N, CA, C and O of each residue as an XYZ file, in Angstrom:
584
protein
N      -7.708     -9.904    -11.720
C      -7.633     -8.631    -11.001
C      -6.558     -8.602    -10.057
O      -6.473     -9.332     -9.070
N      -5.352     -7.305    -10.575
C      -4.155     -7.111     -9.990
C      -4.859     -5.386     -9.130
O      -5.734     -4.627     -9.547
N      -4.165     -5.322     -8.082
C      -4.325     -4.099     -7.374
C      -2.850     -3.814     -6.997
O      -2.195     -4.809     -6.689
N      -2.214     -2.599     -6.971
C      -0.996     -2.147     -7.463
C      -1.219     -0.913     -7.100
O      -2.345     -0.455     -7.290
N      -0.078     -0.008     -6.428
C       0.335      1.545     -5.935
C       0.062      2.130     -7.214
O       0.107      1.579     -8.313
N      -0.191      3.171     -6.967
C      -0.228      4.095     -8.698
C       1.614      4.129     -8.531
O       2.366      3.962     -7.571
N       1.780      4.366     -9.667
C       3.197      4.886     -9.982
C       3.316      6.414     -9.888
O       4.119      6.725     -9.009
N       2.893      7.224    -10.375
C       3.009      8.362    -10.080
C       1.590      9.309    -10.776
O       0.447      8.954    -11.066
N       2.167     10.388    -10.846
C       0.783     11.131    -11.507
C       0.620     10.903    -12.652
O      -0.559     11.014    -12.990
N       1.645     10.480    -13.820
C       0.894     10.267    -15.038
C       0.056      9.503    -15.308
O      -0.416      9.353    -16.434
N      -0.338      8.748    -14.055
C      -1.722      7.974    -14.129
C      -2.937      8.952    -13.798
O      -4.017      8.549    -14.232
N      -2.958     10.035    -13.182
C      -4.147     10.669    -12.860
C      -5.144     10.878    -13.918
O      -6.282     10.469    -13.689
N      -4.881     11.489    -15.117
C      -5.722     11.034    -16.230
C      -6.802     10.105    -15.940
O      -8.009     10.342    -15.877
N      -6.129      8.925    -15.760
C      -7.000      7.521    -16.167
C      -7.884      7.563    -14.784
O      -9.082      7.282    -14.759
N      -7.204      7.909    -13.771
C      -8.037      7.816    -12.127
C      -9.175      9.151    -12.485
O     -10.259      8.656    -12.176
N      -9.391     10.306    -12.885
C      -9.662     10.821    -13.436
C     -11.041     10.844    -14.016
O     -12.036     11.531    -13.783
N     -10.777      9.873    -14.844
C     -11.701      9.428    -15.912
C     -12.407      8.241    -15.179
O     -13.587      8.117    -15.506
N     -12.009      7.462    -14.384
C     -12.742      6.545    -13.722
C     -13.486      7.285    -12.452
O     -14.590      6.818    -12.172
N     -13.077      8.236    -11.758
C     -13.607      9.171    -11.379
C     -15.075      9.948    -11.962
O     -16.123      9.938    -11.316
N     -14.972     10.364    -12.805
C     -16.300     11.015    -13.199
C     -17.290     10.014    -13.703
O     -18.495     10.255    -13.628
N     -16.787      8.788    -14.265
C     -17.229      7.646    -14.999
C     -18.470      7.203    -13.441
O     -19.700      7.180    -13.479
N     -17.636      6.939    -12.349
C     -18.529      6.493    -11.059
C     -19.299      7.687    -10.635
O     -20.475      7.629    -10.277
N     -18.732      8.557    -10.679
C     -19.484     10.169    -10.296
C     -21.100      9.992    -10.898
O     -22.142      9.735    -10.296
N     -20.834     10.241    -12.315
C     -21.915     10.020    -13.221
C     -22.899      9.057    -12.711
O     -24.026      9.384    -12.339
N     -22.331      7.586    -12.704
C     -23.475      6.854    -12.167
C     -24.085      6.785    -11.205
O     -25.240      6.360    -11.166
N     -23.351      7.241    -10.101
C     -24.003      7.068     -8.778
C     -24.087      8.337     -8.013
O     -24.879      8.170     -7.086
N     -23.538      9.672     -8.022
C     -23.746     10.390     -7.419
C     -24.329     11.594     -7.652
O     -23.764     12.655     -7.388
N     -26.076     11.466     -8.412
C     -27.122     12.016     -8.811
C     -27.377     13.017     -8.333
O     -27.803     14.021     -8.904
N     -27.097     12.834     -6.971
C     -27.319     14.032     -6.091
C     -26.690     15.517     -6.044
O     -27.131     16.608     -5.683
N     -25.207     14.974     -6.680
C     -23.963     16.306     -7.226
C     -24.742     17.138     -8.082
O     -25.332     16.673     -9.057
N     -24.789     18.778     -7.656
C     -24.624     19.535     -8.533
C     -24.086     19.746     -9.527
O     -23.010     20.309     -9.327
N     -24.335     19.541    -10.712
C     -23.250     19.669    -12.284
C     -21.923     20.646    -12.162
O     -20.892     20.452    -12.807
N     -22.101     21.612    -11.326
C     -21.420     22.642    -11.371
C     -20.105     22.392    -10.156
O     -19.007     22.941    -10.067
N     -20.858     21.159     -9.171
C     -19.664     21.181     -8.159
C     -19.299     19.595     -8.560
O     -18.547     19.058     -7.748
N     -19.635     18.934     -9.463
C     -19.201     18.118    -10.271
C     -17.849     18.253    -10.927
O     -16.838     17.566    -10.783
N     -18.130     19.531    -11.845
C     -16.759     20.065    -12.207
C     -15.879     20.680    -11.374
O     -14.744     20.501    -11.815
N     -15.874     21.337    -10.353
C     -15.208     21.813     -9.491
C     -14.238     20.612     -9.137
O     -13.056     20.423     -9.423
N     -15.295     19.749     -8.300
C     -14.842     18.579     -7.760
C     -13.379     17.734     -8.908
O     -12.226     17.405     -8.632
N     -14.035     17.671     -9.939
C     -12.771     17.029    -11.155
C     -11.773     17.914    -11.282
O     -10.612     17.507    -11.302
N     -12.148     19.612    -11.415
C     -11.124     20.035    -11.639
C      -9.633     20.027    -10.431
O      -8.440     20.142    -10.710
N     -10.364     19.827     -8.929
C      -9.406     19.419     -7.849
C      -8.705     18.023     -7.920
O      -7.571     18.164     -7.461
N      -8.935     16.675     -8.328
C      -8.776     15.489     -8.416
C      -7.281     15.731     -8.445
O      -6.704     15.692     -7.358
N      -6.653     15.948     -9.415
C      -5.539     15.688     -9.922
C      -4.451     16.635     -9.294
O      -3.266     16.301     -9.272
N      -4.817     17.611     -8.878
C      -3.632     18.623     -8.149
C      -4.202     18.582     -6.667
O      -3.203     18.669     -5.954
N      -5.393     18.486     -5.816
C      -5.396     18.400     -4.734
C      -5.582     17.407     -4.148
O      -4.696     17.201     -3.319
N      -6.785     16.229     -4.207
C      -6.713     14.924     -4.097
C      -6.191     14.044     -4.141
O      -6.041     13.355     -3.132
N      -5.561     13.610     -5.658
C      -4.982     12.687     -5.746
C      -3.419     12.814     -5.356
O      -2.759     11.778     -5.276
N      -3.001     13.686     -5.188
C      -1.212     14.055     -4.452
C      -1.218     13.986     -3.184
O      -0.127     13.807     -2.642
N      -2.472     14.108     -2.309
C      -2.276     14.035     -0.947
C      -2.919     12.377     -0.684
O      -3.355     12.539      0.455
N      -3.084     11.623     -0.863
C      -3.199     10.259     -0.596
C      -1.949      9.209     -1.128
O      -1.031      9.318     -1.941
N      -2.335      8.355     -0.396
C      -1.459      7.056     -1.375
C      -2.537      6.359     -1.885
O      -3.529      6.088     -1.209
N      -2.358      5.984     -3.317
C      -3.757      5.424     -4.310
C      -3.258      4.472     -4.980
O      -2.291      4.414     -5.739
N      -4.238      3.493     -4.522
C      -4.201      2.009     -5.316
C      -4.829      2.407     -6.307
O      -5.352      3.511     -6.463
N      -4.788      1.090     -7.361
C      -5.531      0.462     -8.580
C      -6.122     -0.921     -8.775
O      -5.574     -2.023     -8.743
N      -7.062     -0.664     -8.931
C      -7.193     -2.002     -9.608
C      -7.249     -2.318    -10.589
O      -8.199     -1.783    -11.161
N      -6.636     -3.049    -11.268
C      -6.696     -3.337    -13.073
C      -7.119     -4.218    -12.895
O      -7.341     -4.824    -11.847
N      -7.427     -4.587    -14.613
C      -8.344     -5.753    -14.921
C      -7.409     -5.417    -16.533
O      -7.259     -4.282    -16.986
N      -6.788     -6.904    -17.295
C      -6.573     -6.931    -18.082
C      -5.237     -5.823    -18.573
O      -4.856     -5.954    -19.736
N      -4.700     -4.999    -17.900
C      -3.829     -4.247    -17.022
C      -4.604     -2.717    -17.945
O      -4.378     -1.960    -18.889
N      -5.304     -2.906    -17.196
C      -6.488     -1.333    -17.659
C      -6.451     -1.299    -16.042
O      -6.366     -2.237    -15.250
N      -6.545      0.104    -15.814
C      -7.317      0.753    -14.297
C      -8.412      0.801    -14.744
O      -8.621      1.228    -15.880
N      -9.542      0.288    -13.790
C     -10.856      0.175    -13.663
C     -11.309      0.763    -12.656
O     -12.353      1.413    -12.701
N     -10.522      0.611    -11.489
C     -11.058      1.160     -9.989
C      -9.714      1.533     -9.492
O      -8.654      1.214    -10.030
N      -9.908      2.505     -8.005
C      -8.761      2.620     -7.318
C      -9.143      3.006     -5.849
O     -10.336      2.919     -5.558
N      -8.133      3.481     -4.758
C      -8.629      3.186     -3.582
C      -7.864      4.535     -3.268
O      -6.868      4.566     -3.992
N      -7.956      5.884     -2.314
C      -6.894      6.584     -2.140
C      -7.232      6.831     -0.480
O      -8.291      7.064      0.101
N      -5.901      6.676     -0.021
C      -6.053      6.394      2.092
C      -4.888      7.720      2.513
O      -4.184      8.420      1.784
N      -5.019      7.692      3.656
C      -4.121      8.664      4.625
C      -4.490      8.314      5.698
O      -5.560      8.561      6.255
N      -3.252      7.464      6.202
C      -3.395      7.091      7.100
C      -4.594      6.083      7.584
O      -5.117      5.662      6.552
N      -5.009      5.726      8.319
C      -6.080      4.922      8.728
C      -7.777      5.348      7.928
O      -8.848      4.960      8.394
N      -7.651      6.086      6.849
C      -8.818      6.846      6.333
C      -8.851      6.440      4.982
O      -7.853      6.767      4.339
N      -9.553      5.940      4.495
C     -10.358      6.229      3.363
C     -10.468      7.352      3.005
O     -11.011      8.249      3.651
N      -9.988      7.444      1.976
C     -10.367      9.025      1.133
C     -11.357      8.961      0.283
O     -12.505      9.387      0.408
N     -10.777      8.316     -0.735
C     -11.503      8.096     -1.920
C     -11.741      6.468     -2.527
O     -10.684      5.843     -2.449
N     -12.645      5.818     -2.987
C     -13.028      4.842     -3.502
C     -13.843      4.792     -4.692
O     -14.983      5.215     -4.501
N     -13.552      4.331     -6.065
C     -14.296      4.856     -7.338
C     -13.714      3.548     -8.245
O     -12.589      3.152     -8.550
N     -14.794      3.196     -8.448
C     -15.127      2.071     -9.353
C     -15.458      2.680    -11.014
O     -16.309      3.561    -11.134
N     -14.837      2.226    -12.068
C     -15.585      2.991    -13.197
C     -16.734      2.281    -13.497
O     -16.673      1.055    -13.407
N     -18.154      3.002    -13.960
C     -19.022      2.552    -14.266
C     -19.398      1.393    -15.212
O     -20.555      1.009    -15.036
N     -18.668      0.695    -16.236
C     -18.450     -0.047    -16.918
C     -18.431     -1.866    -15.924
O     -19.251     -2.743    -16.198
N     -17.985     -1.936    -15.481
C     -17.505     -2.806    -14.322
C     -17.524     -2.260    -12.518
O     -16.709     -2.483    -11.623
N     -18.751     -1.525    -12.515
C     -19.420     -1.553    -11.223
C     -20.165     -2.833    -10.896
O     -20.796     -3.466    -11.742
N     -20.046     -3.205     -9.517
C     -20.839     -4.891     -8.812
C     -20.137     -5.609     -9.704
O     -20.698     -5.944    -10.747
N     -19.003     -5.917     -9.498
C     -18.170     -6.515     -9.972
C     -17.273     -7.215     -8.825
O     -16.822     -8.358     -8.911
N     -17.101     -6.377     -7.790
C     -16.209     -6.794     -7.035
C     -15.298     -6.275     -6.645
O     -14.794     -6.716     -5.612
N     -14.741     -5.182     -7.273
C     -13.661     -4.660     -7.696
C     -13.731     -3.037     -6.259
O     -12.877     -2.445     -5.599
N     -15.071     -2.952     -6.390
C     -14.721     -2.098     -5.283
C     -14.342     -2.707     -3.669
O     -13.656     -2.114     -2.837
N     -14.887     -3.825     -3.532
C     -14.872     -4.871     -2.110
C     -13.251     -5.256     -2.275
O     -12.489     -5.168     -1.312
N     -12.926     -5.578     -3.245
C     -11.412     -5.842     -3.508
C     -10.589     -4.901     -3.114
O      -9.655     -5.006     -2.319
N     -11.027     -3.794     -3.803
C     -10.288     -2.704     -3.191
C     -10.144     -2.314     -1.796
O      -9.148     -2.024     -1.134
N     -11.185     -2.368     -1.559
C     -11.373     -1.998      0.559
C     -10.961     -3.319      1.038
O     -10.126     -3.220      1.938
N     -11.253     -4.453      0.753
C     -10.124     -5.491      1.486
C      -9.134     -5.346      1.820
O      -8.864     -5.524      3.008
N      -7.648     -4.749      0.401
C      -6.814     -4.529      0.561
C      -6.334     -3.524      1.426
O      -5.397     -3.630      2.218
N      -7.229     -2.287      1.161
C      -6.753     -1.225      2.442
C      -6.941     -1.308      3.679
O      -6.198     -0.793      4.514
N      -8.082     -2.049      3.960
C      -8.097     -2.649      5.026
C      -7.080     -3.786      5.665
O      -6.471     -3.600      6.719
N      -6.998     -4.822      4.983
C      -5.696     -5.844      5.589
C      -4.733     -5.469      5.934
O      -4.156     -5.777      6.977
N      -4.187     -4.308      4.638
C      -2.577     -3.971      4.212
C      -2.375     -3.158      5.099
O      -1.488     -3.259      5.947
N      -3.449     -1.953      4.969
C      -3.020     -0.352      5.565
C      -3.434     -0.331      6.921
O      -2.775      0.186      7.824
N      -4.842     -1.057      7.099
C      -5.111     -0.672      8.557
C      -6.177      0.285      8.665
O      -6.476      0.949      9.657
N      -6.919      0.279      7.109
C      -7.994      1.487      7.199
C      -8.948      1.216      7.919
O      -9.572      0.179      7.691
N      -9.379      2.189      9.134
C     -10.063      1.973      9.706
C     -11.818      2.862      9.472
O     -12.869      2.323      9.818
N     -11.729      4.413      8.761
C     -12.248      5.167      8.563
C     -12.701      5.580      7.276
O     -11.911      5.556      6.332
N     -14.111      6.031      7.096
C     -14.675      6.282      5.888
C     -15.280      7.454      5.815
O     -15.619      7.645      6.983
N     -15.728      8.606      5.028
C     -16.679      9.845      4.670
C     -17.492      9.139      3.795
O     -16.952      8.329      3.042
N     -18.990      9.338      3.750
C     -19.791      8.661      3.078
C     -20.455     10.027      2.504
O     -20.610     10.915      3.342
N     -20.803     10.258      1.377
C     -22.328     11.217      1.052
C     -23.299     10.946      1.444
O     -23.976     10.153      0.788
N     -23.847     11.520      2.781
C     -25.432     10.727      3.091
C     -26.584     10.489      2.019
O     -27.512      9.681      2.066
N     -26.293     11.335      1.130
C     -27.487     10.992      0.080
C     -26.695      9.613     -0.806
O     -27.425      8.654     -1.058
N     -25.968      9.582     -1.028
C     -25.290      7.922     -1.587
C     -25.302      6.776     -1.181
O     -24.265      6.212     -0.832
N     -26.816      6.043     -1.135
C     -27.216      5.760     -0.615
C     -26.738      3.882     -0.961
O     -26.928      2.930     -0.204
N     -26.040      3.873     -2.460
C     -25.346      2.358     -2.487
C     -24.174      2.999     -1.864
O     -24.486      2.573     -0.752
N     -23.263      3.554     -1.665
C     -22.414      3.888     -0.967
C     -22.241      3.473      0.177
O     -21.369      2.723      0.614
N     -23.438      4.175      0.884
C     -23.800      3.620      2.694
C     -23.978      2.333      2.602
O     -23.198      1.586      3.194
N     -24.827      1.919      1.991
C     -24.891      0.228      1.803
C     -23.998     -0.667      1.674
O     -24.181     -1.809      2.096
N     -22.414     -0.127      0.810
C     -21.590     -1.005      0.571
C     -20.942     -0.898      1.885
O     -20.756     -1.994      2.415
N     -20.524      0.181      2.592
C     -19.855      0.319      3.703
C     -20.669     -0.541      4.849
O     -20.103     -1.301      5.634
N     -21.596     -0.384      4.829
C     -23.071     -0.825      6.024
C     -22.230     -2.663      6.106
O     -21.576     -3.185      7.010
N     -22.602     -3.135      4.880
C     -22.477     -4.282      4.364
C     -21.117     -5.349      4.535
O     -21.010     -6.575      4.500
N     -19.894     -3.929      4.789
C     -18.689     -4.291      4.671
C     -17.832     -4.213      6.370
O     -16.625     -4.224      6.611
N     -18.912     -4.143      7.241
C     -18.720     -3.722      9.051
C     -18.034     -2.554      9.160
O     -16.933     -2.368      9.678
N     -19.001     -1.530      8.466
C     -18.311     -0.090      8.979
C     -19.666      0.422      9.545
O     -20.649     -0.018      8.947
N     -19.987      1.534     10.909
C     -20.864      1.811     10.966
C     -20.985      2.887     11.031
O     -19.898      3.451     10.904
N     -22.199      3.874     11.244
C     -22.006      5.431     11.105
C     -21.604      5.716     12.592
O     -22.247      5.192     13.502
N     -21.091      6.116     12.713
C     -20.018      6.925     13.888
C     -20.582      7.942     14.505
O     -21.111      7.959     15.617
N     -20.362      9.337     13.239
C     -21.414     10.810     13.424
C     -21.718     10.952     11.955
O     -21.698     10.215     10.969
N     -22.037     12.326     12.249
C     -22.473     13.024     10.934
C     -22.709     14.722     10.521
O     -23.516     15.431     11.122
N     -21.645     15.313      9.126
C     -21.839     16.275      9.176
C     -22.832     17.156      8.420
O     -23.204     17.136      7.247
N     -23.060     17.723      9.176
C     -24.122     18.568      7.591
C     -24.313     19.002      6.547
O     -25.247     18.983      5.745
N     -22.843     19.625      6.616
C     -22.140     19.596      5.542
C     -20.995     18.947      5.048
O     -20.260     18.241      5.738
N     -20.815     19.232      3.613
C     -19.529     18.383      3.312
C     -18.362     18.745      3.630
O     -18.675     19.325      4.670
N     -16.993     18.898      3.551
C     -15.646     19.602      3.672
C     -15.535     20.728      3.027
O     -14.612     21.467      3.371
N     -16.446     21.166      1.914
C     -16.264     22.444      1.130
C     -17.193     23.334      1.580
O     -17.482     24.453      1.156
N     -17.856     22.356      2.984
C     -18.806     23.412      3.376
C     -20.031     23.347      2.348
O     -20.678     24.392      2.420
N     -20.606     22.349      1.312
C     -21.700     22.538      0.164
C     -22.697     21.360      1.115
O     -22.357     20.325      1.688
N     -24.094     22.058      0.980
C     -24.887     21.138      1.425
C     -25.144     19.597      1.095
O     -26.251     19.273      0.664
N     -24.123     18.618      1.292
C     -24.501     17.520      1.051
C     -23.858     16.721      2.510
O     -22.645     16.529      2.596
N     -24.406     16.472      3.150
C     -24.419     15.910      4.239
C     -23.282     14.481      4.412
O     -23.610     13.500      3.746
N     -22.321     14.385      5.049
C     -21.323     13.133      5.389
C     -21.663     12.441      6.358
O     -21.994     12.979      7.415
N     -21.654     11.158      6.206
C     -21.581      9.987      7.210
C     -20.235     10.053      7.592
O     -19.349     10.224      6.754
N     -19.995      9.924      8.867
C     -18.961      9.473      9.429
C     -18.750      7.735      9.660
O     -19.665      7.191     10.279
N     -17.806      7.011      9.279
C     -18.307      5.542      9.691
C     -17.050      5.710     10.066
O     -16.215      6.606      9.950
N     -17.123      3.905     10.880
C     -15.802      3.054     11.765
C     -16.039      1.695     11.108
O     -17.183      1.396     10.765
N     -14.970      0.819     10.905
C     -14.865     -0.287     10.528
C     -15.028     -1.190     11.909
O     -14.411     -0.899     12.934
N     -15.632     -1.946     11.847
C     -16.265     -2.679     13.680
C     -15.762     -4.113     13.097
O     -15.586     -4.660     12.009
N     -15.677     -4.302     14.059
C     -15.073     -6.188     14.205
C     -13.967     -6.519     13.136
O     -13.317     -5.756     12.420
N     -13.953     -7.766     13.237
C     -12.512     -7.930     11.811
C     -12.778     -7.402     10.256
O     -11.893     -7.510      9.408
């Protein structure tokens, strides 16, 4: 596996594929309409506003992380390769190389919550709705220790 910076917006369609695969596999709490709306904004609103890194296997992007300053804005791994260490490798990469300390997680996404807790993050606060005002509570987490 190799982790590298995204070279430009030409790579965004593959990242959207990864995102959709991951969301379909892990975000069963999201309403279908919300998934469609979020997906439509990935290439134009979310990906361009983050510094994005991809994890490749044999030259094919299979996961990505987007950061903004010390915030992990997104971390998604293609459903075909979930639980194979790609998410951990991406998280460690941005923590070690870019000082990422914060992440927001959907409270209903138990897998993600446990993932971050087991990697040294702790819940520091909670918002009752997501950033768009939807009824998906957000847990604000901070990296503790090393």
